[in-house]
Residue, then its C-alpha position, 0 to 999 in steps of 0.5 A: m437900351y441905355r447906350e443910345y440914351f446916354a450917348k444922346n443926353q450925356p447925363h452927369v454922374l457923381l461917383k463917391e470914391n471908395e479906397q477899398s473897391g476897384f468897382t468904382d474905377r471900372l464903373k467910371g470907365k463904363l459910364e464914360e464909354v457910353g457918354c456920361r459926364v463923370c465926376t469923382v467925389a473923394p472920400g470925405s468930400s461933399i457933393p459939388h454945389d453946382c451939380p445939375t439936378s439931372s445928375l446921379l450920385i453913386t456911392h458905396f454903403r456899409a451897414g452900421e452906424k458909421g455907414e448910415s451916418a455917411l449915407r444920411w449926410l450924402c443924401s442931405q448934401g444935394t438934390c441928385p438921387v443916390l444909387a447905393l452900392v450895398d456891401g453885403g447882400c443882407s436885406q436889412a442893409r438894403v432896407s436901411a439904405l432905402a430908409i435913409g434916402a437912397e433912390d435905389v440899391i444894388s447888393s454885392p457882388f456888383d453886376m456892371e450891367e445891372c448897375m448901368l440899367r438901374a442908373f439909366a432908369i433913375l436918370k431917364r426919369d429925373l431928366s424928363i422931370a427936369r426938362a418938363a419943369e424947364e419948358t413949362s411956364c405955368i404949373s397948376i396943382d389943385d387950386l394953386r397956380l404959378d406963372r413963371t412969365t409974370d411971377q404970379v401966384k393964385v389960389g383959386y382966383k385969389p392972388v398971392t403976392l410973393t417977392p421974386t425970391q419967394f416965388r423962386l423958392l415956391w416954383t422950385l419946390v412945386s416943380h419937384k413935387d414929392k422930392t426933398l430938396s436939400k438946403s444947400y441946393l436951395y441956397q444956391l438955386v434960390l438965394k444965389k449963395h452957398f449954404s451956411p448952417d448959421d444962416r436962417s434966411l431960407d427958413m425965413h422965406l419958407s415961413r413967409v411963403r407958408r403964411k401967405l399961402a395959408e392966408a389965401g386958403f391953401s394948406s401950408e402943410r404941403l410945404q414940408t420940412d424933411h428934418g435933416r435933409g431939406y424941404r419938399f412940396s407934396 
């Protein structure tokens, strides 16, 4: 099922290395065998800023404060979904990983075929969404309409004047509806620079977009802050 899809689309997969597990090495070989472009992320390293939106991060997860903190940090670093390999089969650890932000979980002992199929399901869905967003020039949600060919935004028949940067921010969030996008990803894609915790420019642009939408009669609450992770349009 997944072999033909991976060979045709060659999706990107990021593997967070775990010094205590040889499964990551075997998984890397399997993914590369079927055509995936695999990049390993060393322990303690952040997700590369230039990773594609259609990529997938696979990482180990251990229950406990340290493991939860590490997974929460990873989920906040980029836009790619996370598949967590949960060490130990207890349901509490699986629920914890999902609550933190993992897209899906697999419990040990890890089965290679299950891991490949779950990775396939996530990548196929996200790649379809990314391609649809790239191919379309207009997005309409309720009474909000965005036209990428002219950078025009309307709420009903009322135009909303946005700067090019504000339009890119709104388009990016709307085209990823219901998905939290990290600040680091939005800084790179929208502001064309690396994220700095002291830089408030993204917050400023988002605040102005919210205000302009509210003035046009569109609920600004749909541009939501996911504290500790990023922003999303719902």
